[in-house]
C-alpha positions as CSV (number, residue, x, y, z in Angstrom):
1,M,10.3,-22.3,-5.6
2,T,10.9,-18.8,-4.3
3,V,12.7,-18.7,-1.1
4,G,13.5,-15.4,-0.4
5,I,12.5,-11.7,-1.7
6,V,15.6,-9.2,-2.6
7,D,14.6,-5.4,-1.8
8,T,15.8,-2.5,-3.7
9,T,18.8,-1.9,-1.3
10,V,20.1,-5.0,-2.5
11,L,19.5,-4.4,-6.4
12,V,21.0,-0.9,-5.8
13,H,24.4,-2.4,-4.4
14,L,24.5,-5.0,-7.4
15,Y,23.9,-1.9,-10.0
16,R,26.9,-0.1,-8.3
17,N,29.0,-3.0,-8.3
18,N,29.5,-3.5,-4.4
19,A,31.8,-6.4,-4.0
20,D,29.7,-7.8,-1.3
21,A,26.9,-7.8,-3.2
22,L,28.3,-9.2,-5.9
23,A,29.7,-12.2,-4.0
24,W,26.5,-12.6,-2.3
25,A,24.4,-12.9,-5.6
26,A,27.1,-15.1,-7.4
27,V,26.4,-17.8,-4.8
28,G,23.2,-18.5,-6.3
29,E,22.3,-21.3,-4.4
30,Q,18.7,-20.3,-4.0
31,Q,15.9,-18.9,-5.9
32,L,15.3,-15.7,-5.1
33,A,12.8,-12.9,-6.5
34,M,12.0,-9.4,-6.7
35,T,8.9,-7.1,-6.7
36,P,7.5,-5.1,-9.6
37,I,7.9,-2.2,-6.9
38,S,11.8,-2.8,-6.8
39,W,12.0,-3.2,-10.4
40,L,10.3,0.2,-10.9
41,E,12.9,1.9,-8.2
42,L,15.7,0.6,-9.7
43,M,14.6,1.5,-13.1
44,V,13.7,5.0,-12.5
45,G,17.3,5.7,-10.9
46,A,19.2,4.4,-14.0
47,A,21.4,6.8,-15.9
48,G,20.0,6.3,-19.4
49,K,19.6,3.6,-21.8
50,A,22.9,2.1,-20.8
51,G,21.5,2.3,-17.3
52,Q,18.2,0.5,-18.0
53,T,20.2,-2.2,-19.9
54,R,22.5,-2.8,-16.4
55,C,19.0,-3.0,-14.6
56,K,17.6,-5.5,-17.0
57,A,20.6,-7.7,-16.6
58,I,20.4,-7.6,-12.9
59,F,16.8,-8.2,-13.1
60,G,17.5,-11.7,-15.1
61,Q,19.1,-12.9,-12.1
62,F,15.8,-13.0,-10.1
63,D,12.1,-14.3,-10.4
64,L,9.2,-11.5,-10.6
65,V,6.5,-12.3,-7.8
66,Y,3.5,-9.6,-8.2
67,L,1.2,-8.3,-5.6
68,T,-2.0,-9.6,-5.2
69,Q,-5.1,-7.7,-3.8
70,G,-4.8,-9.2,-0.5
71,D,-0.9,-7.5,-0.4
72,Q,-2.2,-4.2,-1.5
73,E,-4.9,-4.3,1.6
74,W,-2.1,-5.6,3.9
75,A,0.1,-2.7,2.6
76,M,-2.6,-0.1,3.3
77,Q,-3.4,-1.6,6.7
78,Q,0.5,-1.1,7.6
79,M,0.7,2.3,6.3
80,E,-2.0,3.6,8.4
81,R,-0.5,1.7,11.5
82,Y,3.3,3.0,10.7
83,R,3.3,5.7,8.6
84,L,3.0,8.3,11.5
85,S,5.0,6.6,14.2
86,H,7.9,5.1,12.2
87,G,8.1,7.0,8.9
88,V,7.1,3.7,7.0
89,G,6.8,4.4,3.3
90,I,4.4,3.1,0.4
91,N,6.9,1.1,-1.2
92,D,8.3,-0.5,1.9
93,S,5.0,-1.4,2.6
94,L,4.2,-2.8,-0.5
95,I,7.5,-4.7,-1.0
96,A,7.0,-5.9,2.7
97,A,3.5,-7.3,1.9
98,V,4.8,-10.0,-0.4
99,S,7.2,-11.3,1.9
100,Y,4.8,-11.3,4.5
101,R,2.3,-13.3,2.3
102,L,4.9,-15.8,1.5
103,Q,6.2,-15.8,4.7
104,I,9.9,-16.0,3.4
105,P,12.8,-13.9,4.2
106,L,13.1,-10.2,2.8
107,Y,16.7,-9.5,2.1
108,T,17.6,-5.7,2.7
109,H,19.6,-3.2,4.4
110,N,16.7,-1.2,5.2
111,L,16.2,-3.1,8.9
112,K,14.4,-0.1,10.3
113,H,11.5,-0.1,8.2
114,M,11.1,-3.7,7.4
115,R,11.6,-4.7,10.9
116,V,8.4,-2.9,12.0
117,L,6.5,-4.4,9.0
118,L,7.7,-7.8,9.5
119,G,9.2,-8.4,12.8
120,D,12.4,-9.7,13.8
121,I,12.4,-12.8,12.0
122,L,11.9,-12.3,8.1
123,P,14.0,-9.0,7.1
124,Q,17.8,-10.3,7.0
125,K,20.7,-8.4,6.0
126,P,22.1,-10.6,2.9
127,Y,25.7,-9.6,3.6
């Protein structure tokens, strides 16, 4: 059972071999997942085939949780509510939607936007 969602910010740290991120991920005591949005975001930034291979190795550490129609509708509501006032983007809204639906923590370093979307309880800095 998935107990938390890993945001793209954490995946980028793993890709860049950030020591704190690697130590956090190595503990591996809990079943974490990511969304296809984060999958796409990391892959688009990968440098060549070697970068894509590295991304796939990172992805293998996490389950993949797909968005539902309800997630997309929730994300659309949040965009309407917070785009102009807080600068919340499409991808953040979609990633947060999964965490909101499952009522599980979103591990991220983007607390500015995710707190607006999820409140103070769900978004957490992992390290």
